[in-house]
N, C-alpha and C positions, 0 to 999 in steps of 0.2 A: 263716251260721246260719239254721236254719229257723225260722219264725215258728210257735210252737205255741200254740194257743187252748186254754187249760185247761178252758174251758166246753163244749168239744165233747163231747157224750155218747158218740160213737162211739169215743172213746179211753179210756173208763172202762168197767169191767165192770158188767154189770146187777146192781143190788142190790136189785131189787124182789121182794117177796113171798118165796118159798122160797129165793131166792138171797141174802137178807140174813143176815148171820151171826146176827143176834138173832131170826130168825124161829122161833117156837114156844117161845121162852125167855122167862123172866120174872125181874126182879130180885128178890132175896130180901128178906125183911123188915129185915134188918140194912143192906143197901144202900140201901133206900128211906129208912130213917131216917137214914143218914149223908147222902143227898142232900138230905132236909129239913132237917138241922141245918145244912148248908152253906148253903142258901138262907136260912135264918133269920139266919145270921151275916152273909151279903152284905146283906140287907135292913137290918139293925141298922147296919152300916158306912155304907150309903148314907144312912140317915136321920140318923146322927150327923154325917156330912160336910155334909149339906144344912142342918143346924141350926147348924153352927159357922160357916157362910159369912155374911159380911156383904156389903153392897152396896158395890162400888167403882166410884168414878166414872171416866170415861175419862181425866181429867186424873191421878188418883191411879195408874192403871194405866200410863199412859204415862211417868210420872215414875219409876216403879219399874222400868220396862223400856225403857231407851233404845234396845235393838236393834229393839223393835217400832215405836218412833217412826221410826227410819231406814228400816225395811221399809215403812211406810205412805207415806213420802215417796217412795221409789223406785216403789212401786206407783202412786201418784198420778201420777207423771211418766209412767210407762209407759202408763197409761189416756189421759192427755192427748196424748201422742204418737201413739197409735193413733187416737184421734179426728180429730187433725190430718191424719193420713196418709189416712184415709178421705175427709175433705173434699177434700184435694189431688187424690185419685184421681177423685173426682166431677167435678171442675172440669176435670181434663186429659181424661177420657175420656167425659164426658157432656155437657160444656158446659151444665150446668144451674146455675141460681142456688141457692145453699144458704143456710141461715141457721145460724149457730153459736150454740148456746145459751150463754148467759153465767152 
């Protein structure tokens, strides 16, 4: 299967200036009002969500989400293993003294 980079501009049509479908057009007053109303509703919902949030400690979060606790344990083990592997590689390939942070 071919690797396709969606960010390559050569694969996309040129949409600058007169090639843009909205070039020379304007939103109607009704459309601008609808966009404004939608933005106001989004902002109100966002503010309401922020106001209703209360601070949750890490212990509360982990006690309510056991899968997160397991994920953190697996992640920590992976990071520790990677650090050990780096140290072993340095010892084997560079014969240098290293210090392991505790």
